[in-house]
BASE-922287 format. One record per atom (N, C-alpha, C): residue in three letters; atom name; x, y, z. Coordinates in steps of 0.05 Angstrom, whole numbers. Layout:
! BASE-922287
@residuo ALA, atomo CA, xx X, yy Y, zz Z
...
This chain:
! BASE-922287
@residuo UNK, atomo N, xx 717, yy 1926, zz -274
@residuo UNK, atomo CA, xx 697, yy 1939, zz -291
@residuo UNK, atomo C, xx 675, yy 1919, zz -300
@residuo UNK, atomo N, xx 674, yy 1894, zz -293
@residuo UNK, atomo CA, xx 657, yy 1875, zz -301
@residuo UNK, atomo C, xx 640, yy 1863, zz -278
@residuo UNK, atomo N, xx 613, yy 1858, zz -284
@residuo UNK, atomo CA, xx 595, yy 1843, zz -267
@residuo UNK, atomo C, xx 594, yy 1814, zz -277
@residuo UNK, atomo N, xx 601, yy 1793, zz -263
@residuo UNK, atomo CA, xx 601, yy 1766, zz -272
@residuo UNK, atomo C, xx 573, yy 1754, zz -266
@residuo UNK, atomo N, xx 562, yy 1740, zz -286
@residuo UNK, atomo CA, xx 535, yy 1728, zz -283
@residuo UNK, atomo C, xx 534, yy 1699, zz -289
@residuo UNK, atomo N, xx 557, yy 1689, zz -300
@residuo UNK, atomo CA, xx 559, yy 1659, zz -306
@residuo UNK, atomo C, xx 586, yy 1651, zz -307
@residuo UNK, atomo N, xx 592, yy 1626, zz -296
@residuo UNK, atomo CA, xx 617, yy 1614, zz -295
@residuo UNK, atomo C, xx 618, yy 1589, zz -308
@residuo UNK, atomo N, xx 640, yy 1581, zz -322
@residuo UNK, atomo CA, xx 642, yy 1553, zz -334
@residuo UNK, atomo C, xx 668, yy 1542, zz -320
@residuo UNK, atomo N, xx 663, yy 1518, zz -307
@residuo UNK, atomo CA, xx 684, yy 1505, zz -293
@residuo UNK, atomo C, xx 690, yy 1478, zz -306
@residuo UNK, atomo N, xx 715, yy 1467, zz -301
@residuo UNK, atomo CA, xx 722, yy 1441, zz -309
@residuo UNK, atomo C, xx 730, yy 1427, zz -284
@residuo UNK, atomo N, xx 720, yy 1403, zz -281
@residuo UNK, atomo CA, xx 728, yy 1385, zz -258
@residuo UNK, atomo C, xx 740, yy 1359, zz -269
@residuo UNK, atomo N, xx 762, yy 1350, zz -258
@residuo UNK, atomo CA, xx 773, yy 1324, zz -264
@residuo UNK, atomo C, xx 776, yy 1307, zz -239
@residuo UNK, atomo N, xx 761, yy 1285, zz -238
@residuo UNK, atomo CA, xx 760, yy 1268, zz -216
@residuo UNK, atomo C, xx 783, yy 1246, zz -220
@residuo UNK, atomo N, xx 800, yy 1241, zz -200
@residuo UNK, atomo CA, xx 821, yy 1224, zz -203
@residuo UNK, atomo C, xx 821, yy 1200, zz -182
@residuo UNK, atomo N, xx 828, yy 1177, zz -191
@residuo UNK, atomo CA, xx 831, yy 1155, zz -174
@residuo UNK, atomo C, xx 856, yy 1157, zz -156
@residuo UNK, atomo N, xx 859, yy 1139, zz -138
@residuo UNK, atomo CA, xx 884, yy 1137, zz -120
@residuo UNK, atomo C, xx 909, yy 1135, zz -137
@residuo UNK, atomo N, xx 908, yy 1122, zz -158
@residuo UNK, atomo CA, xx 931, yy 1116, zz -175
@residuo UNK, atomo C, xx 937, yy 1140, zz -193
@residuo UNK, atomo N, xx 922, yy 1160, zz -193
@residuo UNK, atomo CA, xx 926, yy 1183, zz -209
@residuo UNK, atomo C, xx 911, yy 1183, zz -236
@residuo UNK, atomo N, xx 898, yy 1159, zz -244
@residuo UNK, atomo CA, xx 884, yy 1157, zz -269
@residuo UNK, atomo C, xx 858, yy 1174, zz -264
@residuo UNK, atomo N, xx 848, yy 1183, zz -289
@residuo UNK, atomo CA, xx 825, yy 1199, zz -290
@residuo UNK, atomo C, xx 799, yy 1183, zz -289
@residuo UNK, atomo N, xx 782, yy 1187, zz -271
@residuo UNK, atomo CA, xx 756, yy 1173, zz -271
@residuo UNK, atomo C, xx 736, yy 1187, zz -289
@residuo UNK, atomo N, xx 735, yy 1214, zz -289
@residuo UNK, atomo CA, xx 719, yy 1229, zz -307
@residuo UNK, atomo C, xx 729, yy 1258, zz -308
@residuo UNK, atomo N, xx 722, yy 1272, zz -331
@residuo UNK, atomo CA, xx 731, yy 1298, zz -337
@residuo UNK, atomo C, xx 704, yy 1312, zz -348
@residuo UNK, atomo N, xx 694, yy 1331, zz -331
@residuo UNK, atomo CA, xx 669, yy 1344, zz -339
@residuo UNK, atomo C, xx 670, yy 1373, zz -337
@residuo UNK, atomo N, xx 653, yy 1387, zz -353
@residuo UNK, atomo CA, xx 651, yy 1416, zz -353
@residuo UNK, atomo C, xx 622, yy 1421, zz -344
@residuo UNK, atomo N, xx 621, yy 1445, zz -328
@residuo UNK, atomo CA, xx 595, yy 1453, zz -316
@residuo UNK, atomo C, xx 592, yy 1483, zz -322
@residuo UNK, atomo N, xx 568, yy 1490, zz -328
@residuo UNK, atomo CA, xx 561, yy 1518, zz -331
@residuo UNK, atomo C, xx 542, yy 1526, zz -308
@residuo UNK, atomo N, xx 548, yy 1548, zz -295
@residuo UNK, atomo CA, xx 531, yy 1557, zz -272
@residuo UNK, atomo C, xx 524, yy 1584, zz -274
@residuo UNK, atomo N, xx 499, yy 1591, zz -276
@residuo UNK, atomo CA, xx 491, yy 1619, zz -273
@residuo UNK, atomo C, xx 492, yy 1626, zz -243
@residuo UNK, atomo N, xx 498, yy 1649, zz -238
@residuo UNK, atomo CA, xx 502, yy 1658, zz -211
@residuo UNK, atomo C, xx 489, yy 1685, zz -205
@residuo UNK, atomo N, xx 486, yy 1689, zz -178
@residuo UNK, atomo CA, xx 476, yy 1716, zz -171
@residuo UNK, atomo C, xx 498, yy 1735, zz -180
@residuo UNK, atomo N, xx 493, yy 1757, zz -192
@residuo UNK, atomo CA, xx 514, yy 1773, zz -203
@residuo UNK, atomo C, xx 536, yy 1782, zz -183
@residuo UNK, atomo N, xx 560, yy 1780, zz -190
@residuo UNK, atomo CA, xx 581, yy 1788, zz -173
@residuo UNK, atomo C, xx 592, yy 1815, zz -185
@residuo UNK, atomo N, xx 591, yy 1835, zz -169
@residuo UNK, atomo CA, xx 598, yy 1861, zz -177
@residuo UNK, atomo C, xx 629, yy 1865, zz -178
@residuo UNK, atomo N, xx 638, yy 1886, zz -193
@residuo UNK, atomo CA, xx 666, yy 1890, zz -195
@residuo UNK, atomo C, xx 678, yy 1892, zz -168
@residuo UNK, atomo N, xx 704, yy 1881, zz -164
@residuo UNK, atomo CA, xx 718, yy 1884, zz -139
@residuo UNK, atomo C, xx 705, yy 1872, zz -114
@residuo UNK, atomo N, xx 689, yy 1851, zz -119
@residuo UNK, atomo CA, xx 675, yy 1838, zz -96
@residuo UNK, atomo C, xx 678, yy 1806, zz -101
@residuo UNK, atomo N, xx 668, yy 1791, zz -83
@residuo UNK, atomo CA, xx 669, yy 1761, zz -84
@residuo UNK, atomo C, xx 641, yy 1750, zz -85
@residuo UNK, atomo N, xx 639, yy 1726, zz -90
@residuo UNK, atomo CA, xx 615, yy 1710, zz -92
@residuo UNK, atomo C, xx 620, yy 1681, zz -88
@residuo UNK, atomo N, xx 599, yy 1664, zz -88
@residuo UNK, atomo CA, xx 603, yy 1636, zz -85
@residuo UNK, atomo C, xx 580, yy 1621, zz -101
@residuo UNK, atomo N, xx 586, yy 1596, zz -106
@residuo UNK, atomo CA, xx 567, yy 1579, zz -119
@residuo UNK, atomo C, xx 571, yy 1550, zz -111
@residuo UNK, atomo N, xx 553, yy 1533, zz -116
@residuo UNK, atomo CA, xx 556, yy 1504, zz -109
@residuo UNK, atomo C, xx 548, yy 1489, zz -137
@residuo UNK, atomo N, xx 564, yy 1466, zz -140
@residuo UNK, atomo CA, xx 558, yy 1450, zz -163
@residuo UNK, atomo C, xx 558, yy 1420, zz -150
@residuo UNK, atomo N, xx 536, yy 1406, zz -158
@residuo UNK, atomo CA, xx 534, yy 1379, zz -150
@residuo UNK, atomo C, xx 540, yy 1360, zz -173
@residuo UNK, atomo N, xx 557, yy 1342, zz -165
@residuo UNK, atomo CA, xx 566, yy 1321, zz -186
@residuo UNK, atomo C, xx 558, yy 1293, zz -176
@residuo UNK, atomo N, xx 551, yy 1276, zz -195
@residuo UNK, atomo CA, xx 548, yy 1247, zz -189
@residuo UNK, atomo C, xx 573, yy 1233, zz -196
@residuo UNK, atomo N, xx 573, yy 1209, zz -185
@residuo UNK, atomo CA, xx 596, yy 1192, zz -193
@residuo UNK, atomo C, xx 622, yy 1200, zz -177
@residuo UNK, atomo N, xx 618, yy 1211, zz -153
@residuo UNK, atomo CA, xx 641, yy 1221, zz -138
@residuo UNK, atomo C, xx 648, yy 1201, zz -115
@residuo UNK, atomo N, xx 634, yy 1181, zz -112
@residuo UNK, atomo CA, xx 638, yy 1161, zz -90
@residuo UNK, atomo C, xx 665, yy 1147, zz -95
@residuo UNK, atomo N, xx 682, yy 1151, zz -75
@residuo UNK, atomo CA, xx 709, yy 1137, zz -76
@residuo UNK, atomo C, xx 731, yy 1152, zz -92
@residuo UNK, atomo N, xx 723, yy 1177, zz -101
@residuo UNK, atomo CA, xx 742, yy 1191, zz -116
@residuo UNK, atomo C, xx 765, yy 1201, zz -97
@residuo UNK, atomo N, xx 789, yy 1199, zz -106
@residuo UNK, atomo CA, xx 813, yy 1206, zz -87
@residuo UNK, atomo C, xx 817, yy 1236, zz -88
@residuo UNK, atomo N, xx 815, yy 1249, zz -110
@residuo UNK, atomo CA, xx 820, yy 1277, zz -112
@residuo UNK, atomo C, xx 807, yy 1290, zz -136
@residuo UNK, atomo N, xx 804, yy 1316, zz -135
@residuo UNK, atomo CA, xx 793, yy 1333, zz -156
@residuo UNK, atomo C, xx 814, yy 1355, zz -165
@residuo UNK, atomo N, xx 815, yy 1358, zz -191
@residuo UNK, atomo CA, xx 829, yy 1382, zz -200
@residuo UNK, atomo C, xx 806, yy 1399, zz -213
@residuo UNK, atomo N, xx 808, yy 1424, zz -209
@residuo UNK, atomo CA, xx 786, yy 1442, zz -222
@residuo UNK, atomo C, xx 797, yy 1469, zz -228
@residuo UNK, atomo N, xx 783, yy 1481, zz -246
@residuo UNK, atomo CA, xx 789, yy 1509, zz -255
@residuo UNK, atomo C, xx 765, yy 1523, zz -266
@residuo UNK, atomo N, xx 767, yy 1549, zz -266
@residuo UNK, atomo CA, xx 746, yy 1566, zz -281
@residuo UNK, atomo C, xx 756, yy 1569, zz -309
@residuo UNK, atomo N, xx 741, yy 1557, zz -327
@residuo UNK, atomo CA, xx 746, yy 1558, zz -357
@residuo UNK, atomo C, xx 739, yy 1586, zz -368
@residuo UNK, atomo N, xx 717, yy 1596, zz -359
@residuo UNK, atomo CA, xx 706, yy 1621, zz -372
@residuo UNK, atomo C, xx 688, yy 1634, zz -353
@residuo UNK, atomo N, xx 690, yy 1662, zz -352
@residuo UNK, atomo CA, xx 671, yy 1678, zz -336
@residuo UNK, atomo C, xx 656, yy 1696, zz -355
@residuo UNK, atomo N, xx 630, yy 1698, zz -353
@residuo UNK, atomo CA, xx 614, yy 1714, zz -371
@residuo UNK, atomo C, xx 599, yy 1735, zz -355
@residuo UNK, atomo N, xx 593, yy 1757, zz -368
@residuo UNK, atomo CA, xx 581, yy 1778, zz -353
@residuo UNK, atomo C, xx 578, yy 1803, zz -371
@residuo UNK, atomo N, xx 577, yy 1827, zz -359
@residuo UNK, atomo CA, xx 575, yy 1852, zz -374
@residuo UNK, atomo C, xx 591, yy 1873, zz -361
@residuo UNK, atomo N, xx 599, yy 1890, zz -378
@residuo UNK, atomo CA, xx 615, yy 1914, zz -368
@residuo UNK, atomo C, xx 598, yy 1935, zz -355
@residuo UNK, atomo N, xx 606, yy 1944, zz -333
@residuo UNK, atomo CA, xx 591, yy 1964, zz -318
@residuo UNK, atomo C, xx 599, yy 1992, zz -330
@residuo UNK, atomo N, xx 577, yy 2008, zz -338
@residuo UNK, atomo CA, xx 583, yy 2034, zz -348
@residuo UNK, atomo C, xx 589, yy 2055, zz -327
């Protein structure tokens, strides 16, 4: 029932030993994603050279309800 217009992500960059290099949140306005469909977006981050792994998740999705 919702059209998504903005996503908020959390990315955690980890070193080889598992320690956290950085923990960042990003907000991305997107081309609206209609109900029951998919979309994509890209986020560029600095300070990723030599990062061993990333954990990420969508923290929040914003949009409006379709009538």
